[in-house]
N, C-alpha and C positions, 0 to 999 in steps of 0.2 A: 457290441461296444469296441472302440477302437483299440489300437495297440497301446502298449505302456507309453511309447514316446509320444503319442498323440495326446493320451490323458496328462501327461507332465507338462506339455504346453498348455493344454487348456486348464490345467488346475489353477484355481484363484491363489493369488500371491497375497496372502494376509499376514499382518504381523503375528498372529496366532500360530502362523506355520513355524515359527523360530522360537525355541524355547530360551531365549536370552531372558536375565532379570530386568534388564533395561528395555522399557517399551520404546524409546527412542532407538535403539539398536535393532529391535525387531522391526519397527516401521521402516528403517532405513535399510535394512536386508530385504523385505519385501519390495520396496521400490527400486532397488538396484536389480533384484533378479527380473522384476517385469521389464524394466526399461533397457536392461544389458542382454535381453533374450534375442538372440539372432533369428529364431523362429518368428516371434512376434514382430520383430522389425521388418523381417522380409515380407510377412504377410501385409502390414501396414502399407510397405512401399509398394507392392503389388496392386493393392486396392488403390493406392494414389496414382496409378498410371505410371510409375517410374519405371524407366528402361534399365537402369542400373542397379545391381543386386545390393543386399546388404553390406556384404564384406567391401565391396568398391566404394560404397558410399562412406564406409569407416575409414578407408584409406585415403579417401580425398579429403575427409574432415580432419584426419591427422596430419596430412601434408600441408594443408592450408594453415592449420594451427601452429605448427612447428617447424614448417620449411622442409627442405630436401632432407631425407633421411636414407640411410643405407638400409638394404633388404633386412638385415639382421634385425635392426631397430624396429623396422615395421612389423617383423615375426613377432617381436615382444609386445608390441603396444595392440596387436591384433590377437595375440593369444594362439597363435598357430604356427606351424612349420615352414621352414624355408621353401619347399617345394609349393605349397599352397600360396605362398605371398608371390612366388615366380608367376603361377598361373593368374593371379589377380593383376599383377603388373602387366603381364602380356596383354590381358583383355583390356586393360585401361589404355596401353601403348596403342594397341589396334584401333581403339575409339578415338586417339589423338589426345588423350586426357593428361598422360604422363609421359616423361622422358628420362631416360637414364643419361647419367654422364659420369665423369671420372671425379673422384672425390679429391679435391686439390690438396687436401692435408695428408692423403696417402693413394698415390697414383694407382695402386693395384684394387682399391675398392671403387664400388660403385654407389652412386646417389641416385635417388628416384626423385623427381621434382614435379611440380604441376606444370602443363603448358598453360598458354592463356585459356584456352577451352577449359582444361581441368579447373582452373581457379574459378570460373564462371560456373562450372558444374559444382565445385566445392561450395561456392556461395550459395548455389540452390540447395545443397544438402542442410546448411546452416538455416535457409529460409524456411524449410520444412521442420526443423527443430522449434523454430519461433511460432510457427503455426501450432505445433503440438502443445507448447507451453501455454500459448493463448487459450487454446481450448480447455486445457486442464484448469486455468484460472478463470474461466467464464464465470461470472456470477461474484468473484471476489471483488470487495471494495479496493479501490486504490490505496487505502491506509493499510488494509490487511495484506496486499501485494508488498508495500513498501516495507512493512514491519518484517513479514517473511524473507523477503530479500536482504534487509540489513542483519538479520539472525543467521540467515545461511552464509553470508559472506564471513561474519564471526565466526562461525562453525568451521568452515572450510579452512580460514586462517590458522585457529586452532589446532585442527586437525593435521594440518601439513605440519605446524612445529611439534606436535606431539609425535607424528611418524617419524620425523628427523631424529628425535630424541629416542625412539623405540628402535631405530636402525642401529644407533648407538649401543644400547644396553639390552635389547630384546624387550620382554613385558615384566623384567625384575622392577621392584618398586625402587623409586628413585632414592638415592643415597641421601641421607641426612646430612 
């Protein structure tokens, strides 16, 4: 039998793995654990013939979505340390996918941005995501996809609104 790290990666992510009372939250937790797994993403990328590793994919995805970022912001969104971000950025720079520049709002700071080749590579990352969701939804009716998409949009909007409130008051009940 493999080591505990191997078994953790291979372990199915089921809603029943999470002892929430909310079936919705348990299912969302299972989905997030599955799709946010660097090991799973890396293995899928390798089997897809991708030459760029999972962390580089995530970096390209964030830079295309949010524009140039300071290394500290990249560290935060990638949930890793500054030294690891430096290694990722150096690899992407060597491949001609990102470039460093001075932050015009603070000349002491550096911004990481996509080059034209990096933007094309990042669009390829999003195309992989589109292929992934198409495979997940294969066999769904157009009506089911539209309904699920509409409910997901509503859920995300409400989740963002709630998160903003929670940032103000924590998880205390709202004041009457």
